[in-house]
N, C-alpha and C positions, 0 to 999 in steps of 0.2 A: 332500366337502370344500366348505366355505362360502368362496367367493372374494369375496363382497360386502364392501366396506370401508366401507359407509355408517355402520356403528356407530362406527368410528374418526373419521370426518369429523364426525359429529353431536356427538360429545363434544369435538371440537376445532374450533370454528367458524373459518371464514376471516374475517379482518378486512380489508375493502377499504382499500387505501391504506397498509397496514402490512405489514411483513415479520414473519411469525409463525414462530418457530423454536423447536425444543426438542431436547434431547439425551435419548435413551432407551437402555436396555440391550437389546440384541438377544438372540434365542434362542441365539446362539452364545456368549453371555456377554460380548460386546464392545460398547462404546458406539457409537451411531450418531447422526447428525444428521438430523432431519426438518424439512423446509421445507414449510409449508402453502401450497397454491395454491388458486385459486378452484374448480377441478374435481378436486382431489385433493391429493396430497402427493408430495414427493420424499424418499427415504431414502438417505443417503450414509454411506459409511465415513468415519471421522475421519482415517485415514491411508491412504497409498497412493492408488490410483485410486479416485475416489468410488463407482464402481459395483462395486468389489471385483474386477474382472477383471485378469488379468495377460497382456496381449497379447505373444505371442512369448516367454513366460516372463519378461517384464520388468515392472517396476512400472507402466510406462506406455508409450505409443507414443513419447513424448518420449525416455525413457530408451533405448528400442530404437533409435531413429534416432541418438541420440548415440553408442551403441555401434557402429552401422554406420559413422558418421563416423570414430570412432577407428580402426577396422579399416582403413578406406580410407586414412587418413593413414599408418598403419604399412606398408601394402602399396605405397603410391604416393609416400611421402615428403612428403605434403602433402595439402591438401584439394581441389586442382584436379581437376575432373572429377566431384566428388560432387554429386549432384542429388536433389531431391525432386520426384516427378512430381505431377500434379494430384490423383490419388487419395490419395497420402500426405498432402498438405497439407490436403485436405478432412477426412480422418480426424483429423489433428492439431487442426484447428479445432473439430471436434465434441468431441474430448476436452477441449480448453480450456474449452468451455462448461460441462462438468461441474465443472471446478475453479472456474469463475466462480460457479456456484450455491453451491458449498461455501464459498468465501471470503466471499461476501456473508452467508451464514448464520453463519459464524464471527465476523464483525464484530458481528452482533447479539448473539451469545453472549459477546462481549468476549474471545474467544480470539485476542488480537492477534498472538501469535507464529505461530499457524497461518495467519492472514491474510497475514503477511509471507512465510511459506513458499510459499503457493499463488499469491500475486501474483507473486513472484519467478519461480516456475515458469512461469507463463503469459507473462511477459516473455521467458523463454528460448525458448518456442515461437515468439514473434514474431521473435526474433533468428534462429532456425533457418530459418524460412520465408523471411525477408527475404534471408538469405544464399544459400540453396540451392534455392529454388523455381524450377522450370523456366519457369513462366509468370509474366509480370509481374503479373497479377492476384493470383496466389498469394503473390507477394513483398510486395505492398502492402496487400492487403485487411484485414489485421489491424492495420495501423498506425493506423487511425482510432481504435482503442480504447486505444492506448498511453497517452495522457494520463490516461484514467480509471484504468487499472491502476496507473500511477505514483502517482496521487493516493490511491488506496486503500491502497497500500503505505505511503506517507508518513503517512497518518492512523493506520494500525495501529502503525507504529513510534513515532509521537508519543504515542499513547494508551498504548502499552506502557511508555514511559519515564515518563509521568505516573503510571501505576499503581505503578511502582517508586519514586516520590518523587524523580524526577530531571527537574525542569522545564527546566533548561538543556539537557540532552540531548534533551528533547522538542522544544524550540525548534529545535535544530539539525536534527532529523529532518524537521520541517515545512519548514524553509528549504531543505533538500536536495531535497525533493520539488518545491518551486517551481523550483529551479534546473534539475532534470532535465526538467521539462515545458517550460520556456522554451527550453532547449537543443534539445529535440525539435522545437519549432515553427520554430526558426531553421534547423535541419538540413533540415527539409522545405520551407524557404523559405515559411513561413506566418506570418511575424512579425505580420501583421495579426490573427491569431487570438489573440495574447497578451492583447490588451485585452478580448476578449469571452469568454475561456475560463471556463466554469463550474468546471472543475477548479482553475484558478488562484485563482478567487474563493473557493472553499471553503478552500483551503490558506491564503490570506491572512487569512481570518477566523480560522482556527485559530491562526496565528501571533500575531494580536492577542490571542486568548484566553489563549494560553500566556504571553505577555509579562506579562499582568495578574497572573499567578500567581508570577512571579519575585520573589525577595526584593529589596527596594529597596537599591540601592547607596548607602551612606551618603555617599560623595563626591558622587554625582550629586544627592542630596537637598540637600546643603550648597550645591552650585553653584546649584541653583534658588533656594534661599533668598537666596544672595548676589545673584543677578540681580534679585530682587524688592527687596532692600534698597537696591541702587544706584538702581533705577528710582524708588524712593520717597524718595531722598536721605537715607537713614538711614546716614550714612557711618561712624559709630563702630561700629555693628552690622556693617556690611560689612567693616570692617577685622578685627573679631573672627572673622567667618566665614572670611575669607581665611586667618587663622592656623589655624583648625580644619581647613580644606581641606588646607593644607600638612602638618599632622600626620597627618591621616587618609590622605593619599596616601603619605606616608613609611611608615606602618604597612602599607599595602596592598602597597607595593613590597617590604618586608621579608618578607612572607608569600609573595609570588609568586616 
């Protein structure tokens, strides 16, 4: 059996500074995602756990521990006493890294619904460890990545809405991401990070981009024209514009 993969790597060169991703059909007949690295490649399943494993018969360790938590609540009437030891948190972090590689690849492939799924899933890992890790380090070590994951989810939701021709919903998705990240920094008492956050800067740029794609509100256009007419002392034109604004506002109110 030839185990050398150099022929694969030679035909698919690594591009320094770029994420090189492709989707292929596996020998099992199922689609896979491949991510090219400098010394090789990663191959991931497109659903379930990226490595195709089913720990404890579950889709993932996250699902397994969620089931443990549910059983604990049923047996004890609540979540008090439920804990995740250091080993459990370590394995959850390692599993989250697999999903990180996949959602980055999914974003390049413009599979924004899958990015939404996998980022939301990794946020659930953070929530679980933060709530039940026995050690303070295990409770907080993943929190440094929360702004990035929130940003990636917001970008995916925004781009998905744009793909569907819904720019207003896209704007709301980007703004919701901004709000979530700012609330995180406030919760962690890191308000000073808001001004320098790269994640917030990316989403603010996205908001500006989406706003430029929104259809122009005719009332707002007329109001800008009115302000210019008044500034230039074209009062007859300004009066006509005021009448147009009243009529346009009335039609808008009737539709709304």
